[in-house]
N, C-alpha and C positions, 0 to 999 in steps of 0.2 A: 908703461909702454904699451899701446895697442896691441890686440890680440895674440897676449901670450893667455895661456890658460887660466882659468876662471871660473869656479861651483857657476855663474851665474851666465856662463857663455855655455855651458851642457845642458842642453834641452830633455834630456832623458835624466839628471837631474833635478831639475828645476823644475821640470811637470811630475815631478815624483813616480816616475812609470813606475812597475813592477820587473825584478825579474826573474828569468825563467829557472825553475828551479826540478833541477833530474830525481828529487828523490820523493816529487811529488806525483806519483801515478797509481795505476791502477788497474791490473790487468782482468776481466772475464774470457773465460774459453768454456767453449760444452766441448766435452768428450765425443767419441759414436756410444750411439747407444749401448752396446756391449760391456762397454766398462763399465764395472761396479766399486764403489766406495771411492764415487770424483767427489765430493758436496766444495762447499765454499770452506773448509779445514783444508785441503790440498790448494787453493787458490790465495789463501792468507800464509802459504810458507813462502813464499812467493821472494826471494829476495834477489834478481837483478834480472833485465832483461838487456839482452844485447844482439847488435848484428840486423837491428831496423832497417836496414840500407835500402830507403825508398827514394834514394834521391841518382838515379839511375840515366846514365845518356852514353852515347853509342863514344866507344875506344876512337883511339886513332889511326890511322895509315899513314904509311908514305911510300911515296914513289922517291926514284931517284933519276937524276940524268946527268951522267957525265962527272960524277960526284957531287952534286949539290942534291940535296932534298927536297921535298915540296913535303908537307903535311893536309888534310883532311880530314875531315870527322869521318868514318865508317857509317856503313850502310843501315846497318843494325847494330843496338848495346848490345857488349859481350852476354848477357846475361838478364833478364825475364823477372825472376822468379823473387825473394825474398826468406834467406836462412833465418829465426827466429831463436836464439839461443835461450836459453833460462833458467836459471839455479833456483832447488829447494832448498831448503834448511828440511831436515827430516827427523822427525818428532817421534816419541812411541803414544800412543794410548792409551785408555786407560786398560786392556786386555792389550797391552805391552805389544803392539802394532805398527808396522811400520807405513800408515797408511799412506804416506803421498808415494812412498817411495812403490807400494803396491798399487795402485790407481796408473801412475806408469807405466809397468811391470805390463799390468793387463790391456792397456793400451798399447804396448807394444807386440804382446803376442798375437792382437790381430794384426798385422802386418805379417810378422811370421814368429809365429813359437818355436826356440829353441831346445824346445824336451819333446818335442810332437814332430817337428819340420812343419805343421800345415801352416798353409796363407791362404789369406781370402780377396780378395778383389776391392779397390778404391774404396767402391762404394760403402764397405765395410769396414776400415780401419781411417779413412778421413771424416775430419772432425770436423767443427765449427761452427759459430764466428766464435774467432779470436780478435777481443776489442782491445787495444792499448789506448788508454786517457793523461793526460798529461792536465794535470789543473793548477792555477795557484793556491796562497795562501786561503783563503773561504771560499775554495770549492769549482770555483768557474772555472769546465772545462776550458782549455787554450786550444790543444792539439787532438784528436783524434783519427788511431788510423784503426779500419776494421779488413780484419783480413778473413772473406765468409769460409773458403774451406784450408784447413790445414790436417799437416800428417804427418807423425813421426822422421826425419831426417837421418838421427841418428840414435844406435842404441843411449841408453844408461847406463856414464859414468861406474865404471866397476871401485867398489872397495877396497881401499888401501888400507892395510892394520898396519900400523907403526908403536912396538914399544914408547923407543926416542922422542917422540915428538908428546909434550904435555895433554892436554885439550883440546884434541883434535877432534872439531864438529862431523858429522856424516852432512854432507851436503850430494845433491846430484845434479845433473848438470845433463837438458833433452833440449836439441835445434830439433826446430818443425816447418816445415818448406812450406809456403802459399806461393802458386801461383801467379797472384794478383792482389788486389787490395784496395782501398776506397781511404785517402784523404780529406776528411770532414775542415782541415783547418785550411787548406786551400780555396 
């Protein structure tokens, strides 16, 4: 019968188009100058990146007339910023130092130090750029998002101590906000 599904009718399959793998990505980010201990080891411990919601659109507004409704796109989008959530594994170096936690804590302390109450200006605590590159199996970049200015938007997740769960590894989450970005793939 004509029109039934068949491998020959699938152009992506016949042309051997490669899928996009979401585990083939790389993150680079530059902290502010006041952050010490930031090196490739911190970047190497990134496990997941989420919240990269760069697909923005206006919301919907509704008008009513005698029990009926009409829908329109709003004049502005709900938000124009992006909150990028990153999860890091935490390891100990040769000096028994939690270098990932310490580097992130130094960055957070630039915005507000909980031990002293000291605060600074955005030009001191903002870092960047952060670049997220998605690539294929041979290393060709297929999408690249650049966030020129990023700042810590949430505190580091606290430790939870628990005797009842076998081997719980310590990881930290931190969210960074960017007011704008460049999407090099569109």
